[in-house]
C-alpha positions as CSV (number, residue, x, y, z in Angstrom):
1,I,109.8,124.5,100.2
2,G,108.9,127.7,98.3
3,C,106.4,126.3,95.9
4,P,103.7,128.9,95.1
5,K,101.1,126.2,94.5
6,G,101.5,124.5,97.9
7,E,101.9,125.4,101.5
8,M,104.1,122.6,102.6
9,K,107.6,122.9,104.0
10,L,109.3,119.7,102.8
11,S,113.0,120.0,102.2
12,P,114.4,118.7,98.9
13,A,116.5,116.2,101.0
14,I,113.4,114.4,102.3
15,F,112.6,113.0,98.9
16,S,115.9,111.1,98.9
17,H,114.8,109.3,102.1
18,L,111.3,108.6,100.7
19,C,112.7,107.2,97.5
20,H,115.2,105.0,99.4
21,S,112.4,103.5,101.5
22,L,110.4,102.6,98.4
23,M,113.5,100.9,96.9
24,A,113.2,98.1,99.5
25,L,110.1,96.9,97.6
26,A,109.5,95.2,94.3
27,N,113.2,94.1,94.1
28,G,114.1,97.8,93.7
29,K,112.0,98.3,90.6
30,V,111.1,102.0,91.2
31,A,110.1,104.4,88.5
32,V,109.8,108.1,89.5
33,V,107.6,110.2,87.2
34,L,107.5,114.0,87.5
35,E,104.2,115.6,88.3
36,G,103.9,119.0,90.0
37,G,106.4,121.3,91.6
38,Y,106.7,125.0,90.6
39,C,109.5,126.5,92.6
40,L,112.3,125.9,90.2
41,W,115.3,125.8,92.6
42,S,113.4,123.5,95.0
43,L,112.2,121.3,92.2
44,A,115.7,121.0,90.8
45,E,117.3,120.1,94.2
46,S,114.5,117.6,94.9
47,A,115.0,115.9,91.6
48,A,118.8,115.8,92.1
49,F,118.5,114.2,95.5
50,T,116.0,111.6,94.1
51,V,118.2,110.7,91.1
52,K,121.3,110.3,93.4
53,T,119.3,107.9,95.5
54,L,118.2,105.9,92.5
55,L,121.9,105.8,91.5
56,G,122.8,104.3,94.9
57,D,124.3,107.3,96.6
58,P,123.8,107.7,100.4
59,C,120.9,109.8,101.6
60,P,121.8,113.2,103.1
61,Q,121.5,113.7,106.8
62,L,118.3,115.5,107.9
63,N,119.0,118.2,110.4
64,G,116.3,120.3,112.1
65,L,113.5,117.7,112.3
66,Q,110.8,119.1,114.5
67,F,108.9,117.2,117.2
68,P,106.3,116.8,118.5
69,I,104.4,116.3,115.2
70,H,101.5,118.7,114.7
71,S,98.1,117.3,116.0
72,L,96.4,117.7,112.7
73,V,99.1,115.6,111.0
74,V,98.7,112.9,113.6
75,K,94.9,113.0,113.2
76,S,95.1,112.6,109.4
77,I,97.4,109.6,109.7
78,S,95.3,108.1,112.5
79,D,92.1,108.5,110.4
80,C,93.8,106.7,107.5
81,I,95.0,103.9,109.7
82,S,91.6,103.5,111.3
83,H,89.9,103.1,107.9
84,L,92.6,101.0,106.2
85,S,93.1,98.6,109.2
86,N,90.0,96.8,107.9
87,Y,92.0,95.7,104.9
88,W,95.6,95.5,106.1
89,K,96.7,93.3,109.0
90,C,99.9,95.4,109.6
91,L,97.7,98.3,110.6
92,K,95.7,96.5,113.3
93,F,97.2,98.2,116.3
94,N,95.6,100.4,118.9
95,I,95.1,104.1,118.0
96,K,94.8,106.2,121.0
97,N,93.7,109.8,121.4
98,I,96.1,112.4,120.2
99,H,98.7,113.1,122.9
100,P,98.4,116.6,124.4
101,K,102.0,117.4,123.5
102,C,101.0,117.1,119.9
103,A,98.1,119.5,120.3
104,K,100.5,122.1,121.8
105,A,103.0,121.9,119.0
106,K,103.8,125.5,118.1
107,A,103.0,126.7,114.6
108,E,106.5,128.1,114.2
109,N,107.9,124.6,114.4
110,Q,106.0,123.7,111.3
111,A,107.6,126.6,109.5
112,K,111.2,125.4,110.2
113,T,112.7,123.4,107.4
114,T,115.2,120.6,107.3
115,E,118.7,121.9,106.7
116,V,121.1,120.1,104.3
117,A,124.5,121.5,103.3
118,E,124.4,122.3,99.6
119,E,127.6,120.4,98.9
120,E,125.9,117.2,100.1
121,I,123.9,117.1,96.9
122,F,127.1,116.4,95.0
123,S,128.9,114.2,97.6
124,K,130.8,111.2,96.3
125,R,129.9,107.7,97.5
126,S,132.7,105.6,99.1
127,D,133.2,101.8,99.2
128,T,131.8,99.2,101.5
129,C,134.7,97.8,103.5
130,L,135.0,94.3,105.0
131,A,137.0,93.5,108.1
132,L,137.5,89.7,108.0
133,N,139.3,88.0,110.8
134,L,139.8,84.5,109.3
135,E,142.6,83.6,111.8
136,T,140.3,82.4,114.6
137,G,141.0,78.6,114.5
138,G,143.0,78.8,117.8
139,H,139.8,79.8,119.7
140,R,138.1,76.5,119.8
141,N,136.6,74.5,122.6
142,L,137.8,70.9,123.3
143,I,134.2,69.7,123.1
144,P,131.7,70.6,120.3
145,H,130.5,74.1,120.7
146,P,128.2,76.3,118.6
147,E,130.6,79.3,118.7
148,R,133.3,78.0,116.4
149,E,135.7,79.1,113.6
150,E,133.5,77.7,110.9
151,R,131.1,80.6,111.5
152,V,133.4,83.2,110.0
153,Q,134.8,80.8,107.4
154,R,131.3,80.0,106.0
155,I,130.4,83.7,105.9
156,F,133.6,84.4,104.0
157,Q,132.9,81.6,101.5
158,Q,129.4,82.9,100.9
159,L,130.6,86.4,100.4
160,E,133.2,85.2,98.0
161,L,130.7,83.0,96.1
162,D,128.3,85.9,95.7
163,G,131.1,88.2,94.4
164,F,131.0,90.6,97.3
165,V,134.6,90.2,98.4
166,D,135.7,91.5,95.0
167,R,133.2,94.4,95.1
168,C,134.2,95.5,98.6
169,A,137.4,97.0,100.0
170,T,139.0,94.8,102.6
171,I,141.3,95.5,105.5
172,K,144.5,93.7,104.7
173,K,146.8,94.7,107.6
174,E,146.5,92.8,110.9
175,R,145.9,95.2,113.8
176,Y,145.7,94.1,117.4
177,A,143.7,96.2,119.9
178,T,146.0,97.7,122.5
179,D,145.5,97.3,126.3
180,D,144.4,101.0,126.4
181,E,141.7,100.3,123.9
182,I,140.4,97.3,125.8
183,L,140.4,99.5,129.0
184,L,138.1,102.0,127.3
185,V,135.2,99.9,128.7
186,H,136.8,97.0,130.6
187,T,138.6,96.8,133.9
188,K,142.2,95.9,134.4
189,Q,140.9,92.9,136.3
190,L,139.3,91.4,133.2
191,L,142.3,92.3,131.0
192,D,144.8,90.6,133.4
193,A,142.5,87.5,133.7
194,A,142.4,87.2,129.9
195,K,146.2,87.5,129.6
196,L,146.6,84.6,132.1
197,T,144.8,82.3,129.7
198,E,147.8,82.6,127.3
199,T,149.9,80.5,129.8
200,M,147.4,78.2,131.4
201,P,147.2,74.4,130.6
202,Y,145.0,73.6,127.6
203,E,142.7,71.5,129.7
204,Q,141.6,74.5,131.8
205,M,138.9,75.7,129.4
206,N,136.9,77.9,131.7
207,P,139.2,80.2,133.7
208,F,136.4,82.8,134.2
209,K,134.1,80.6,136.2
210,E,131.3,81.5,133.8
211,P,129.5,78.4,132.4
212,Y,129.0,79.7,128.8
213,T,132.4,81.2,128.0
214,Y,135.5,79.2,127.2
215,A,139.1,80.4,126.6
216,V,142.3,78.7,125.5
217,K,145.9,79.9,125.0
218,S,145.1,81.7,121.7
219,S,141.7,83.2,122.7
220,N,143.0,86.5,124.0
221,K,145.2,87.1,121.0
222,I,142.3,86.3,118.6
223,A,139.9,88.5,120.5
224,K,142.3,91.4,120.4
225,L,142.8,90.9,116.6
226,S,139.1,90.9,116.0
227,I,138.7,94.1,118.0
228,G,141.6,95.6,116.1
229,Y,139.9,94.8,112.7
230,L,136.7,96.5,114.0
231,L,138.5,99.6,115.2
232,E,140.3,99.8,111.8
233,L,136.9,99.7,110.2
234,V,135.7,102.5,112.4
235,D,138.7,104.6,111.4
236,K,138.0,104.0,107.7
237,V,134.3,105.0,108.0
238,L,134.8,108.0,110.1
239,L,137.7,109.3,108.0
240,N,135.4,108.9,105.0
241,E,137.7,106.3,103.3
242,S,134.7,103.9,103.3
243,L,131.0,104.6,103.5
244,N,130.1,101.6,105.6
245,G,131.3,98.2,106.5
246,F,130.9,94.7,108.1
247,A,133.3,93.2,110.6
248,V,133.2,89.4,110.4
249,I,134.9,88.6,113.7
250,R,134.7,86.3,116.6
251,P,134.4,85.7,119.5
252,P,131.2,87.7,119.9
253,G,131.0,90.5,122.5
254,H,127.7,92.0,123.5
255,H,127.3,90.0,126.7
256,S,130.7,90.9,128.2
257,G,130.5,93.3,131.1
258,S,133.2,95.7,132.4
259,S,134.9,93.0,134.5
260,T,133.2,89.7,133.5
261,P,133.1,87.7,130.3
262,A,129.8,86.1,129.6
263,G,127.7,84.2,127.0
264,F,130.6,83.1,124.6
265,C,132.0,86.7,124.8
266,L,135.4,87.7,126.0
267,Y,135.6,91.4,125.3
268,N,132.7,93.6,124.3
269,N,133.7,94.4,120.7
270,V,130.9,96.9,119.8
271,A,131.1,98.7,123.1
272,I,134.9,99.2,122.6
273,A,134.2,100.5,119.1
274,A,131.6,102.9,120.3
275,R,133.8,104.3,123.1
276,Y,136.7,104.5,120.6
277,A,134.7,106.5,118.1
278,Q,133.5,108.7,120.9
279,K,137.0,109.4,122.3
280,K,139.0,109.6,119.1
281,F,136.5,111.4,116.8
282,G,134.5,113.4,119.4
283,L,131.2,112.0,118.4
284,K,128.2,113.1,120.5
285,K,125.5,110.8,119.2
286,I,126.2,107.1,118.6
287,L,123.4,104.6,118.1
288,I,123.9,100.9,118.7
289,I,121.3,98.5,117.4
290,D,121.4,94.9,118.6
291,W,119.2,92.4,116.7
292,D,120.9,89.3,118.1
293,I,118.2,87.2,119.7
294,H,119.8,87.5,123.1
295,H,119.8,90.7,125.1
296,G,123.1,92.6,125.0
297,N,123.2,93.0,128.7
298,G,126.9,93.9,128.6
299,I,126.3,96.9,126.2
300,Q,123.4,98.1,128.3
301,D,125.3,97.9,131.5
302,L,128.3,99.7,130.1
303,F,126.4,102.6,128.6
304,E,123.1,103.1,130.5
305,D,124.6,106.2,132.2
306,D,126.1,107.7,129.0
307,Q,123.8,110.1,127.3
308,N,125.9,110.2,124.1
309,I,125.6,106.5,123.3
310,F,122.1,105.0,122.7
311,Y,121.2,101.4,122.6
312,I,118.2,99.6,121.0
313,S,117.8,95.9,121.4
314,L,115.3,93.4,120.0
315,H,115.5,90.1,121.9
316,D,113.8,87.1,123.4
317,V,113.4,88.3,127.0
318,F,113.1,84.7,128.4
319,D,116.2,83.4,126.7
320,Y,119.8,83.9,127.9
321,P,120.8,86.0,129.8
322,K,117.3,86.4,131.4
323,N,118.3,89.9,132.5
324,P,115.7,91.7,134.7
325,K,116.8,94.9,133.0
326,A,115.9,93.6,129.5
327,F,112.3,94.6,129.7
328,H,110.8,97.7,128.1
329,E,111.2,99.8,131.3
330,C,114.8,101.0,131.2
331,K,117.0,104.1,131.4
332,S,116.6,107.1,129.1
333,N,119.2,106.1,126.5
334,I,118.1,102.5,126.3
335,V,115.3,101.1,124.2
336,N,114.4,97.4,124.8
337,I,112.0,95.6,122.6
338,P,111.4,92.4,124.7
339,W,109.8,89.7,122.7
340,R,107.7,87.2,124.8
341,N,106.6,84.9,122.0
342,K,108.6,82.3,120.2
343,S,107.0,82.3,116.8
344,L,108.3,85.6,115.5
345,N,109.0,86.2,111.8
346,D,110.0,88.9,109.4
347,F,106.8,90.9,109.7
348,D,107.1,91.2,113.5
349,Y,110.6,92.6,113.3
350,L,109.7,95.0,110.4
351,M,106.8,96.3,112.5
352,A,109.2,97.1,115.3
353,F,111.5,98.9,112.9
354,F,108.7,101.0,111.4
355,R,106.9,101.9,114.6
356,V,109.8,102.1,117.1
357,I,113.4,102.0,115.8
358,L,113.2,104.3,112.7
359,P,111.2,107.1,114.4
360,I,113.7,107.1,117.3
361,A,116.7,106.9,115.0
362,Y,115.5,109.8,112.9
363,E,114.7,111.9,115.9
364,L,118.2,111.1,117.4
365,N,119.9,111.8,114.1
366,P,123.1,109.9,115.0
367,E,126.6,110.5,113.7
368,L,127.4,106.8,113.6
369,I,125.3,103.6,113.8
370,L,126.9,100.4,115.1
371,V,125.0,97.1,114.8
372,S,125.5,94.1,117.1
373,C,124.8,91.9,114.2
374,G,123.7,88.5,115.5
375,F,121.9,86.1,113.2
376,D,120.5,83.7,115.8
377,A,117.0,84.9,115.3
378,A,117.2,83.5,111.8
379,Q,115.3,80.3,110.9
380,N,116.8,77.0,111.9
381,D,119.3,78.5,114.4
382,L,120.8,76.0,116.9
383,L,120.0,78.2,119.9
384,G,117.3,80.7,118.8
385,K,113.7,79.7,118.0
386,F,112.6,82.6,115.8
387,K,111.9,82.3,112.1
388,L,113.5,85.3,110.4
389,S,114.5,84.8,106.8
390,P,118.1,85.6,105.8
391,Q,116.7,88.1,103.3
392,V,115.1,90.3,106.0
393,Y,118.5,91.3,107.4
394,G,119.2,93.0,104.1
395,H,116.0,95.0,104.6
396,F,117.1,96.0,108.1
397,V,120.4,97.3,106.7
398,H,118.5,99.1,103.9
399,L,116.2,100.9,106.3
400,L,119.2,102.1,108.5
401,S,121.4,103.2,105.5
402,P,119.8,106.7,105.1
403,L,120.8,107.6,108.6
404,A,124.1,109.0,109.8
405,K,125.1,110.0,106.3
406,G,125.3,106.2,105.6
407,K,128.0,105.7,108.3
408,L,126.8,102.2,109.3
409,I,129.1,99.4,110.7
410,L,128.0,95.9,111.4
411,A,129.9,93.6,113.7
412,L,129.1,89.9,113.9
413,E,127.7,88.6,117.2
414,G,125.7,85.3,117.5
415,G,124.1,83.0,115.0
416,Y,124.9,79.3,114.9
417,N,123.3,77.7,111.8
418,L,126.1,77.9,109.3
419,R,123.8,78.2,106.3
420,S,121.5,80.8,107.8
421,I,124.3,83.0,109.1
422,S,126.3,82.9,105.8
423,L,123.2,83.8,103.7
424,S,122.1,86.5,106.2
425,A,125.5,88.1,106.2
426,S,125.5,88.0,102.4
427,Y,122.2,89.8,102.2
428,C,123.5,92.4,104.7
429,V,126.6,93.1,102.6
430,S,124.4,93.3,99.5
431,A,122.4,96.0,101.2
432,L,125.5,97.9,102.3
433,L,126.5,97.9,98.6
434,N,123.0,99.4,98.0
435,D,121.8,96.5,95.9
436,S,118.0,96.2,95.9
437,P,116.7,94.0,98.8
438,S,115.0,90.7,97.9
439,R,111.2,90.5,98.1
440,L,109.9,89.0,101.3
441,S,107.1,86.5,101.7
442,L,105.5,87.9,104.9
443,D,103.5,85.8,107.3
444,N,100.9,87.1,109.7
445,I,102.0,89.2,112.6
446,D,101.7,87.6,116.0
447,E,99.0,89.3,118.1
448,E,101.4,89.6,121.0
449,T,103.8,91.6,118.8
450,F,101.3,94.4,118.7
451,Q,101.0,94.4,122.5
452,T,104.8,94.3,123.0
453,I,105.3,97.2,120.6
454,D,102.5,99.2,122.2
455,N,104.1,98.7,125.6
456,V,107.4,100.0,124.3
457,I,105.8,103.0,122.7
458,N,103.8,103.9,125.8
459,F,106.9,103.9,127.9
460,Q,109.4,105.4,125.4
461,S,107.0,108.2,124.4
462,Q,107.9,109.9,127.6
463,R,111.4,110.4,126.2
464,W,111.0,110.4,122.4
465,M,108.6,112.9,120.8
466,S,108.6,110.9,117.5
467,L,106.6,108.2,119.4
468,I,103.9,110.6,120.7
469,H,100.6,110.2,118.9
């Protein structure tokens, strides 16, 4: 902005986001060397934002992003992709004619600049906070079951081994979710049924008549404690006592509907957290991202008519729950990325992030991001068949961290290989602490990945201008 030698309108804040993206590469070995820039105040602010990012401070929120993108910008990028796709496999996707909405972009939109409050340049970074519910031993099936207490125990052990428990703030006080908090998304019918499990005979392991969800006398209490830890974490982040956090809790939640538990899930933890943040703090734009391999049908059903809560899910569309609403055609605040192939790896997911998730997230500009953080797409999972590395989850967190002023909360969902989930969780916490993500050894992208992402973009571009090109 304001440079006499150039005619661009980039805000100083955008350089923070560009720098943060580069820090995901080369183990974070990024050297920034000054070249041009001749408007002194703009140069100084741009340099300040860049240095703060290199120091690990959260990126400032970008306000006033203009869509659709100007047709000449789209053409320049398309021409580059067309030429470079001969050399880079990640660019081998279809480039269509420039969308008419781009051609009609008004010139005055290009003159508008991204607004950032001046005090944000000097904002102070807060801690990462861990919410660890290690008292889950009472929620255990009589017969061997993949959703068991060792999941959270092994994650805690790995975080302790890697030194992250000492580096993070932790929630010490036990806090149980109240009935009113459960009723933010669930019916009294479900709440009453869950309470009945506290007095039933131990042998009656399936009171909900749902084949994948068990409950014993301690299950309701443990589930309420897990939700309480998550809500306490929401308070800390939204009250600026912590920048971000990870709730290591069980049982998982994203399959549970308003009145019916499902898929190992008793209550819908993340859905309750989203509604709690909405009601208590008056948030208008909350983004939920679900990278569990299974579609979060419960979250979609609970929020598909709420235009203040947005849900993006990447999932194996042919795996549980085999929901007919899990395909790419969905309601306006829902984005489904329905994988049809079984051989997906890091590169496939990163392609979905760069082409779908990040453009939408930047256009939405949310006030809070909640992640249904399942690790069952990781390699060697007992239920999932994908081949994501534990390291790539750290990259996902790194890519999301510049949004929502860094207000990012992860809540454990699925993932049943103890080694994979403990390593994946550790890489996530490392990224929350703004450590440099590990380098990835990327395989080829599955050809069907391009088709899936193109289908999503073609449908979602009716709603999201950032996908119009």
